[in-house]
C-alpha positions in Angstrom: 1.5 4.5 2.1 4.5 4.1 -0.3 4.2 7.8 -1.1 5.8 10.0 1.3 2.5 11.8 3.0 0.2 9.5 1.7 -2.4 9.5 -0.6 -3.1 13.0 -0.2 0.7 13.6 -1.4 0.4 10.7 -4.0 0.5 10.0 -7.9 -2.2 10.5 -8.1 -2.5 14.2 -7.2 -2.2 16.8 -9.9 1.0 17.9 -10.5 2.4 21.1 -8.9 4.0 23.8 -10.4 8.0 24.4 -8.8 7.5 27.9 -7.9 4.3 26.8 -5.7 5.3 23.9 -4.5 9.5 25.2 -2.7 7.0 27.9 -1.0 3.8 26.3 0.6 3.5 22.7 1.8 1.6 21.1 -0.7 0.6 18.4 2.0 -0.5 20.4 4.6 -2.9 22.3 2.8 -4.3 19.3 0.9 -4.2 16.7 4.7 -6.6 20.3 5.1 -8.8 20.5 2.7 -9.7 17.0 3.4 -10.3 17.1 7.5 -12.0 20.4 6.9 -14.5 18.4 3.9 -14.6 15.5 7.2 -15.7 17.7 9.8 -18.2 19.0 7.6 -19.8 15.3 6.4 -22.8 14.6 8.4 -21.9 11.1 7.8 -18.4 9.9 9.0 -17.8 7.3 9.7 -18.3 3.4 8.1 -20.4 1.9 10.5 -22.9 4.4 10.9 -23.9 5.2 7.0 -27.1 2.7 6.7 -25.7 2.5 3.1 -23.2 -0.1 4.7 -25.9 -1.6 7.7 -27.7 -2.7 5.4 -25.0 -4.5 3.3 -23.8 -6.8 6.1 -27.7 -7.0 7.6 -28.6 -8.2 3.4 -25.3 -10.2 2.5 -22.5 -10.1 4.1 -23.4 -11.0 7.7 -21.2 -9.6 10.7 -18.7 -7.6 10.2 -15.2 -10.2 9.4 -17.2 -12.7 8.8 -15.7 -15.3 5.9 -18.3 -13.8 3.5 -17.0 -10.3 4.6 -13.6 -11.1 5.0 -13.1 -12.9 1.4 -15.3 -9.7 -0.6 -13.7 -6.6 1.2 -9.4 -7.5 2.0 -6.8 -8.2 0.1 -3.0 -9.4 -0.4 0.4 -8.1 -1.4 1.7 -10.0 -4.4 4.4 -8.3 -5.4 4.5 -8.4 -9.5 7.6 -7.7 -9.6 8.6 -4.8 -11.9 7.6 -3.1 -14.6 9.2 -3.3 -18.3 
C-alpha cells in the first residue's frame, strides 16, 4: 500500500478541497462508506461467489493450482523513475 491509507485515500480518488479536508477525516469517511456498502451486500466473500466457483471448476481447477497462480498472481517489477 503505497498510498497513505491505501486505495481508499489513493491517487485515483476525487480531489477534496482543503476547506473540507482540513476539518474532516476524508479517509475515515470513505472507509465508512465502503464498509457500509460491503455490510449490505448479499455476497461478500469471493470464494462464495457462484461465478468464481464456476471459473475454478471449469477453467482454473483448484485454488493455488499452477494455472490459477499463473493467471491471477503478479510480481513486482522495478520500472525505474518515470521521466
